[in-house]
C-alpha positions in Angstrom: 0.0 0.0 0.0 1.5 3.3 -1.1 1.4 6.6 0.7 -1.0 8.1 -1.8 -3.5 5.3 -1.3 -3.3 5.8 2.5 -3.9 9.5 2.1 -6.8 8.9 -0.3 -8.3 6.5 2.2 -8.0 9.0 5.0 -9.6 11.7 2.9 -12.5 9.3 2.1 -13.0 8.6 5.8 -12.9 12.3 6.7 -15.4 12.9 3.9 -17.8 10.2 5.0 -17.5 11.3 8.7 -18.4 14.9 7.8 -21.4 13.8 5.9 -22.6 11.6 8.8 -22.0 14.5 11.2 -24.2 16.8 9.1 -26.9 14.1 8.8 -26.8 13.5 12.5 -27.1 17.2 13.3 -30.0 17.6 10.9 -31.9 14.7 12.3 -31.2 15.6 15.9 -32.6 19.1 15.4 -35.3 18.1 13.1 -37.4 16.3 15.7 -37.6 19.4 17.9 -38.5 21.9 15.1 -42.1 21.7 14.0 -41.5 23.8 10.9 -38.5 21.8 9.8 -40.5 18.6 10.2 -43.3 20.0 8.0 -40.6 21.0 5.4 -39.0 17.6 5.5 -42.4 15.9 4.9 -43.2 18.2 2.0 -39.8 17.5 0.3 -40.3 13.8 0.9 -43.8 13.9 -0.6 -42.5 15.8 -3.8 -39.7 13.3 -4.3 -42.0 10.3 -3.9 -44.5 11.9 -6.3 -41.8 12.5 -8.8 -40.7 8.8 -8.6 -44.2 7.6 -9.1 -44.8 10.0 -12.1 -41.6 8.7 -13.7 -42.6 5.1 -13.1 -46.1 5.6 -14.5 -44.8 7.9 -17.3 -47.1 10.8 -16.3 -45.7 13.5 -18.5 -47.5 16.6 -17.3 -47.1 16.1 -13.6 -43.5 14.9 -14.2 -42.7 18.2 -16.0 -44.2 20.3 -13.3 -42.3 18.4 -10.6 -39.1 18.9 -12.6 -39.5 22.7 -12.4 -40.4 22.4 -8.7 -37.3 20.4 -8.0 -35.2 22.8 -10.1 -36.3 26.0 -8.5 -37.5 24.5 -5.1 -34.2 24.9 -3.2 -34.1 28.7 -4.0 -37.7 29.1 -3.0 -37.1 27.2 0.2 -34.2 29.4 1.1 -36.4 32.5 0.6 -39.4 31.1 2.4 -37.6 29.5 5.3 -35.0 32.2 5.8 -35.9 32.7 9.5 -35.6 29.0 10.2 -32.3 28.6 8.4 -31.0 31.7 10.4 -32.2 30.1 13.6 -30.3 26.9 12.8 -27.1 28.8 12.1 -27.5 30.8 15.3 -28.1 27.5 17.1 -24.8 26.2 15.9 -23.1 29.5 16.9 -24.6 29.3 20.4 -23.3 25.8 20.9 -20.5 25.8 23.4 -17.8 23.4 22.3 -16.3 23.2 25.8 -19.7 22.4 27.5 -21.4 24.3 30.2 -19.7 27.6 31.1 -19.6 26.5 34.7 -19.7 23.0 35.9 -21.4 23.0 39.3 -20.1 20.9 42.2 -22.4 18.5 44.0 -22.9 21.1 46.9 -23.6 23.9 44.4 -26.2 21.8 42.6 -27.9 20.9 45.8 -28.0 24.5 46.9 -29.3 25.5 43.5 -32.1 23.0 43.6 -32.9 23.8 47.3 -33.3 27.6 46.6 -35.3 27.1 43.5 -37.7 24.6 45.1 -38.1 26.8 48.2 -39.2 29.6 45.9 -41.4 27.3 43.8 -43.2 26.0 46.9 -44.0 29.6 48.0 -45.0 30.6 44.5 -47.2 27.5 44.1 -49.1 28.1 47.4 -49.5 31.8 46.7 -50.7 31.2 43.1 -47.9 33.4 41.6 -46.9 32.5 38.1 -43.2 32.0 37.3 -40.9 30.9 34.5 -37.4 29.8 35.5 -34.9 28.9 32.8 -31.7 27.0 33.7 -29.0 27.2 31.0 -26.9 24.1 30.3 -24.6 23.5 27.3 -26.2 25.9 24.8 -25.7 29.6 25.6 -28.8 31.8 26.2 -26.9 35.1 25.8 -29.2 36.1 23.0 -32.1 36.3 25.4 -30.0 37.6 28.3 -28.9 40.6 26.1 -32.6 41.6 25.6 -33.6 41.2 29.3 -32.7 43.0 32.6 -29.3 41.8 33.8 -29.0 41.0 37.4 -26.1 38.5 38.0 -26.8 37.8 41.6 -26.3 34.7 43.8 -29.2 32.3 43.7 -31.7 32.6 46.5 -35.3 31.8 47.0 -36.0 35.2 48.4 -34.7 36.9 45.2 -36.7 34.6 43.0 -39.9 35.2 44.9 -39.4 39.0 44.8 -38.8 38.9 41.0 -42.1 37.1 40.3 -44.1 39.1 42.9 -47.1 40.6 41.0 -46.1 44.2 41.6 -42.6 43.7 40.3 -42.3 45.0 36.7 -40.2 42.0 35.8 -42.7 39.3 37.0 -44.2 38.8 33.5 -40.9 37.6 31.9 -38.7 34.7 32.6 -35.6 34.3 34.9 -32.4 32.9 33.4 -30.0 31.1 35.6 -26.4 30.4 34.6 -24.4 28.1 36.9 -25.4 29.2 40.4 -26.2 32.8 39.4 -29.4 34.5 38.5 -28.2 36.2 35.3 -31.3 38.1 34.2 -35.0 38.6 34.6 -37.8 39.8 32.4 -36.6 37.6 29.5 -38.9 37.0 26.6 -38.8 33.6 24.8 -40.2 32.2 21.5 -43.6 30.6 21.7 -43.8 27.0 20.6 -46.0 26.4 17.5 -46.3 22.7 18.1 -49.9 21.8 17.2 -49.9 18.9 19.6 -49.7 21.2 22.7 -52.9 21.4 24.7 -54.9 24.4 23.8 -55.6 25.2 27.5 -51.9 25.9 28.2 -51.1 29.6 28.4 -48.3 31.8 27.1 -45.9 30.9 30.0 -46.1 27.2 29.3 -45.7 27.7 25.5 -42.7 30.0 26.0 -41.1 27.3 28.3 -41.6 24.6 25.6 -40.4 27.0 22.9 -37.1 27.8 24.5 -36.6 24.1 25.4 -37.1 23.3 21.7 -34.4 25.8 20.7 -31.8 24.9 23.4 -31.0 22.2 25.9 -32.1 24.3 28.9 -34.4 23.3 31.7 -37.7 25.3 31.8 -39.6 25.3 35.1 -43.1 26.7 35.2 -45.4 27.6 38.0 -49.0 28.2 36.8 -50.6 31.4 38.0 -54.1 30.0 37.7 -53.7 26.5 39.3 -50.3 26.6 41.1 -49.2 23.5 39.2 -45.5 22.8 38.6 -44.3 21.7 35.2 -40.8 21.2 33.7 -40.0 21.3 30.0 -36.9 19.7 28.6 -36.1 19.1 24.9 -39.6 20.3 23.8 -41.4 17.8 26.1 -43.6 19.2 28.9 -43.7 17.3 32.2 -47.0 18.7 33.5 -48.4 18.9 37.0 -45.4 17.5 38.9 -45.3 17.2 42.7 -42.7 19.1 44.6 -40.7 15.9 45.1 -40.9 14.9 41.5 -39.8 18.3 40.3 -36.9 18.3 42.8 -35.7 14.9 41.6 -36.1 15.8 38.0 -34.0 19.0 38.5 -31.3 17.0 40.3 -31.2 14.4 37.5 -31.1 17.0 34.7 -28.4 19.1 36.3 -26.0 16.2 36.6 -23.0 16.6 34.3 -22.9 14.1 31.5 -19.6 12.6 32.6 -20.9 12.1 36.1 -24.0 10.3 34.8 -21.8 8.0 32.8 -19.7 7.3 35.9 -22.9 6.6 37.9 -24.0 4.0 35.3 -20.6 2.4 35.3 -20.6 2.3 39.1 -24.0 0.6 39.2 -22.9 -1.9 36.6 -19.8 -2.6 38.8 -22.0 -3.1 41.8 -24.1 -5.6 39.9 -21.0 -7.5 38.9 -19.8 -7.6 42.4 -23.1 -8.8 43.7 -23.3 -11.5 41.1 -19.8 -12.7 42.0 -20.7 -12.7 45.7 -23.8 -14.7 45.0 -21.8 -17.1 43.0 
């Protein structure tokens, strides 16, 4: 095997790897973007219709579809310009080095403790709240358009922000690490048609931002006092305090720590099986 053949093989591997990375990224983001799902279904329908027309030798519809396929990409770029821009911004917001601050176990416990103390009070008092916890994908775009605070996390501060007479109570709070970064943040509303029509703007905003990023969205309903958490575009509705607390603890775990926990549990099972043997 010559050096040129090795280099060509490496180039082919890099080429295939890049293609698979692009496909993986598209599919990963496709499932959480309603408009892109509809676009994908439309393109797939046109391609299938074109194949059927060619097989059945349907001249007229085949000619029309040829023009659609020829000029379709340009039309899609114009029509879906906002969605394409959002995807590119999503790539730009992605932090290659992970979360800007990895919390220790004590810091995570304090964070969850302060949030849940505030949530318990807000729930009992029927005060609506939207708390967004940033993870790997930066939320600086929304922080720039909101009121910056950058204060240590505390239940008293969260309660005061969402108090009805506070001018910032209508927006959302963004938490980065163990700091309350900003308040009064406005988030995109989810357009997912499967969302229950009875859910209000606060819940739809929580789902919308969780569709665009990997954040944790915690909602307290103003009307019912119910607690909900949205992650990855999925709303976990009407959670108990204990369920919400456990979900926050689990979602805030660093990925590496989660892997270590799984390996540790597997190791325990192996040890137990050896002892039983």
